[in-house]
C-alpha positions in Angstrom: 14.5 1.4 10.3 12.7 -0.5 7.5 13.3 -0.7 3.8 10.1 0.6 2.1 8.7 0.7 -1.5 5.9 3.1 -2.2 4.1 3.3 -5.6 2.2 6.6 -6.2 4.8 8.5 -4.1 4.4 11.7 -6.0 0.7 11.7 -5.4 -1.2 13.7 -2.8 -1.4 10.8 0.0 2.0 9.3 -1.3 3.9 12.8 -0.4 2.2 12.7 3.0 3.4 9.0 3.4 6.8 9.4 2.2 7.3 12.7 4.5 6.3 10.5 7.5 8.2 7.3 6.7 11.4 9.6 6.3 10.8 11.2 9.5 10.6 7.9 11.3 14.2 7.0 9.6 12.8 4.6 7.0 14.8 3.9 3.8 12.3 4.7 1.0 12.1 3.9 -2.6 9.5 5.6 -4.8 8.2 4.4 -8.0 7.1 6.9 -10.1 6.1 7.2 -13.9 8.6 8.5 -16.2 6.2 11.2 -17.3 4.9 12.1 -13.8 6.0 15.1 -11.9 8.8 14.2 -9.4 10.5 17.7 -8.5 9.4 17.6 -4.9 10.9 13.9 -4.5 14.0 15.0 -5.9 14.5 17.5 -2.8 14.0 14.4 -0.6 16.4 11.6 0.5 14.7 9.0 -1.3 15.7 6.6 -4.3 13.4 7.2 -7.3 12.7 4.1 -9.7 11.0 5.4 -13.1 8.3 2.5 -13.5 4.5 1.9 -14.1 2.4 -0.7 -12.2 0.9 -1.5 -15.7 4.3 -2.6 -16.9 5.5 -5.5 -14.8 8.8 -5.5 -16.2 9.6 -2.0 -14.4 8.7 -3.4 -10.9 11.4 -6.1 -10.2 14.3 -3.9 -9.5 12.5 -1.4 -7.2 10.9 -4.4 -5.0 14.2 -6.5 -4.7 15.0 -5.5 -1.3 11.9 -4.2 0.2 10.7 -5.0 3.5 7.2 -3.3 3.4 5.3 -2.1 0.2 2.7 0.6 0.1 0.6 0.6 -2.8 -0.8 3.6 -3.5 -0.9 4.0 -7.3 -4.3 4.0 -8.7 -6.4 5.5 -11.4 -9.5 7.5 -10.0 -10.8 8.8 -13.4 -10.3 8.1 -16.9 -12.1 8.8 -20.5 -11.5 5.1 -20.9 -13.5 2.7 -18.6 -10.9 0.1 -19.4 -7.9 2.3 -18.2 -9.7 1.9 -14.4 -9.2 -1.7 -14.5 -5.7 -1.8 -16.2 -4.4 0.2 -13.0 -6.6 -0.8 -10.3 -6.8 -4.5 -10.9 -4.0 -5.2 -13.5 -1.8 -2.8 -11.4 -2.4 -4.6 -8.3 -1.6 -7.9 -9.8 1.5 -7.0 -11.2 2.9 -5.5 -7.9 1.7 -8.6 -6.0 3.2 -11.1 -8.4 6.5 -9.1 -8.1 6.3 -9.4 -4.2 5.4 -13.0 -4.4 8.5 -13.9 -6.7 10.5 -12.8 -3.8 12.1 -15.7 -1.6 11.1 -13.3 1.5 8.0 -11.6 0.6 7.4 -8.1 2.1 4.5 -7.0 3.8 2.0 -5.4 1.6 -0.5 -2.5 2.3 -2.9 -2.0 -0.6 -4.8 1.1 -0.6 -8.4 0.8 -2.1 -11.4 2.9 -1.3 -14.8 3.1 0.4 -16.1 3.3 -3.2 -15.3 -0.4 -3.4 -17.4 -1.2 -0.5 -20.4 1.2 -1.5 -22.3 3.6 0.3 -23.8 2.9 3.7 -27.1 1.4 3.9 -30.0 1.5 6.3 -29.0 4.6 8.0 -25.7 3.0 9.6 -22.2 3.3 8.7 -20.5 0.4 6.5 -18.2 -2.0 8.1 -15.7 -4.4 6.6 -18.1 -7.6 7.2 -20.7 -5.9 4.9 -20.8 -7.7 1.2 -19.4 -5.1 -1.1 -21.8 -3.1 -3.7 -20.0 -0.5 -5.4 -22.1 2.1 -7.3 -19.4 3.4 -9.9 -16.7 1.8 -12.1 -14.3 3.4 -10.2 -15.6 1.6 -7.2 -16.0 -1.8 -9.2 -12.4 -1.7 -10.6 -11.2 -1.0 -7.0 -13.0 -3.9 -5.7 -11.6 -5.9 -8.6 -8.1 -4.9 -7.1 -9.1 -6.3 -3.6 -10.2 -9.7 -5.3 -6.7 -10.1 -6.7 -5.0 -9.2 -3.4 -7.3 -12.1 -1.9 -5.9 -14.3 -4.3 -2.4 -13.7 -3.4 -3.1 -14.1 0.5 -1.7 -17.3 0.7 1.7 -16.2 -0.5 1.9 -12.8 0.9 0.9 -10.8 4.1 -1.3 -8.4 2.7 -3.5 -5.6 4.4 -6.0 -3.5 2.7 -7.1 0.1 3.7 -10.3 1.6 2.3 -10.1 5.2 2.9 -13.1 7.7 2.9 -12.9 11.3 1.6 -9.4 12.2 2.1 -8.2 15.8 2.5 -5.3 17.9 3.6 -2.4 20.1 2.9 -1.8 20.1 -1.2 -4.9 18.2 -1.9 -5.9 19.1 -5.4 -9.4 17.8 -5.1 -10.8 19.3 -1.9 -9.9 22.9 -2.9 -13.1 22.8 -5.2 -14.9 22.9 -1.7 -12.7 25.3 -0.2 -12.4 27.9 -3.0 -16.2 28.8 -3.3 -16.5 29.2 0.3 -13.7 31.6 0.3 -14.5 33.6 -2.5 -18.1 33.6 -2.8 -19.4 32.6 0.8 -21.4 29.7 -0.9 -21.4 26.0 -1.6 -23.5 23.8 -4.0 -24.3 20.4 -2.5 -25.6 17.3 -4.0 -29.0 17.7 -2.6 -29.1 14.8 -0.4 -29.5 16.6 2.7 -29.4 13.7 5.2 -26.3 12.1 3.3 -23.4 11.6 5.9 -19.8 11.8 4.8 -16.7 10.1 6.6 -13.5 12.0 6.1 -10.0 11.7 7.2 -7.0 14.1 6.9 -3.8 12.7 4.9 -1.7 12.5 8.1 -4.1 10.8 10.0 -4.4 8.3 7.2 -0.9 7.6 6.9 -0.4 7.0 10.4 -3.3 4.5 10.0 -1.5 2.8 7.4 1.6 2.5 9.3 -0.3 1.2 12.3 -2.1 -1.3 9.9 1.3 -2.7 8.6 2.9 -2.9 12.3 -0.4 -4.2 14.4 -3.1 -5.1 11.7 -4.3 -8.3 10.4 -3.7 -9.7 7.3 -5.9 -11.3 4.7 -6.7 -14.7 5.3 -6.0 -17.1 2.3 -9.0 -18.4 0.4 -9.7 -22.1 1.7 -9.6 -25.0 -0.7 -10.3 -24.4 -4.3 -13.0 -21.8 -3.9 -13.3 -19.9 -7.1 -14.6 -16.6 -5.3 -13.2 -15.4 -2.0 -15.8 -14.5 0.6 -15.8 -10.5 0.3 -18.0 -10.3 3.5 -14.9 -11.4 5.6 -13.6 -8.5 7.4 -10.4 -9.7 8.3 -7.4 -7.8 6.9 -9.4 -4.9 5.7 -9.7 -1.7 7.4 -11.7 1.8 7.2 -10.0 4.9 8.8 -12.0 7.8 9.4 -12.2 11.0 11.9 -14.4 10.7 14.8 -17.0 13.0 13.1 -19.0 12.1 10.3 -20.9 15.3 9.1 -24.1 15.9 6.8 -23.1 18.0 3.7 -24.2 21.4 5.5 -22.3 20.5 8.3 -19.2 19.9 6.4 -19.7 23.2 4.4 -20.0 25.0 7.8 -16.7 23.3 9.2 -15.0 24.8 5.9 -16.3 28.1 6.4 -15.3 28.3 10.0 -11.6 26.9 8.8 -11.5 29.9 6.5 -12.5 32.6 9.2 -16.0 33.0 7.7 -19.0 33.5 9.9 -21.6 32.3 7.5 -21.7 30.1 4.3 -25.0 29.7 2.0 -25.4 26.1 1.3 -27.4 25.7 -2.1 -29.1 22.0 -2.3 -31.1 21.5 -5.3 -34.1 19.6 -4.7 -33.3 15.8 -5.3 -29.8 16.9 -6.3 -31.0 17.1 -10.0 -28.4 19.5 -10.9 -25.8 17.0 -10.6 -26.4 15.3 -13.7 -26.5 18.4 -16.3 -23.3 19.5 -14.3 -21.6 15.9 -15.0 -22.7 16.1 -18.6 -21.2 19.4 -19.3 -18.0 18.3 -17.6 -18.0 14.9 -19.6 -18.3 16.9 -22.8 -15.6 19.3 -22.0 -13.3 16.2 -21.2 -14.0 14.6 -24.5 -13.0 17.9 -26.1 -9.9 18.4 -24.3 -8.8 14.8 -24.3 -8.3 14.8 -20.3 -11.0 13.5 -17.6 -12.3 16.2 -15.4 -12.6 15.6 -11.7 -16.3 15.4 -12.0 -17.9 13.5 -14.4 -20.7 10.4 -15.0 -19.0 7.9 -12.7 -18.6 10.3 -9.7 -22.2 11.7 -10.2 -23.4 7.9 -9.6 -21.6 8.0 -6.4 -23.1 11.4 -5.3 -26.5 9.9 -5.8 -25.9 6.9 -4.0 -26.4 8.4 -0.5 -24.2 8.4 2.6 -20.6 7.5 2.3 -20.1 6.9 5.9 -17.8 4.0 7.4 -16.9 2.8 10.8 -13.3 2.4 11.5 -14.0 0.4 14.8 -12.0 -2.6 13.7 -9.0 -0.6 13.0 -8.9 1.2 16.3 -9.5 -2.2 18.4 -6.5 -3.9 16.2 -4.0 -1.2 16.3 -4.9 1.7 18.7 -5.4 4.3 16.1 -6.7 7.7 16.9 -6.9 10.5 14.9 -4.2 13.1 16.0 -6.9 16.2 15.7 -10.1 16.9 15.5 -11.8 17.3 12.1 -12.2 20.9 12.8 -8.4 21.6 13.4 -7.5 19.4 10.4 -9.9 21.6 7.9 -8.1 24.8 9.5 -4.9 23.2 8.8 -5.8 22.7 5.2 -7.5 26.1 4.8 -4.0 27.5 6.3 -2.1 25.9 3.7 -4.2 26.9 0.7 -4.2 30.5 1.7 -0.5 30.3 2.3 -0.1 28.7 -1.3 -2.4 31.2 -3.0 -4.9 28.4 -3.9 -7.7 30.4 -2.1 
């Protein structure tokens, strides 16, 4: 049994992680913003600490006895570009500073994103050794957080995980793919017919995270007085993905099968040019409402970037990770949950 501290514990991935940690007998402390919903956490045998990764004064008490820290808290969208850096870079710095102040620092697992690495190039999956080339503000802010982690590598045992598309039960984002297939039997794609996507179910990602903590490599210290770490060094960084890496049309058909539909109409506008008008409309709606929509200009940049396809060979070699089920089975589990919850 380990004493574990989780930031972002009330989020989609965080909730799956907390369930797994409790199931294996760990003592779990959850950092949750004072304004965040925490109804489900109150039903679990966890300690809840009100705090915010952008406010370092709120982190100390919760981190005092932790042996393992899973840093999941992050911003995926914002009306203000600076907010992405405040959370995804500044928040990482605050958490790691609090950990480094400990006499016996904990092991830290930082959740980054495939967006920090950028899309696949030359028709091959991206690996940890490829120099990162993010195409969105979100990706650049996550890469900034990774740079901060490298600064602390000499003081803390740190491992970074870069998930691709994550889906699963209670996922508030993937529902936008399942719902039109369930209700209309159709799905509008980005128009990039040869783009491949790596995906992973939340439970498989959680298992990969736990294995990375127990068996994975740590970030190597930056040698000497080098101002910038070598971002091409893959040591201590891992991708995690399902065995399958479908094209968008294949992904749509897998979703249709999971929902019990025999056919799905996949509409792919030539060149994906429909993406930009939709992004413009969503941006306008966001400005009017005062809250950022899931799809925006930043996500449109990612859509047009090509394949979000990664190799997790390094993770599997180091930890023995294997997804517990096929992509088809995991999508069916997700579809069943959506249906039971009345989301589709």
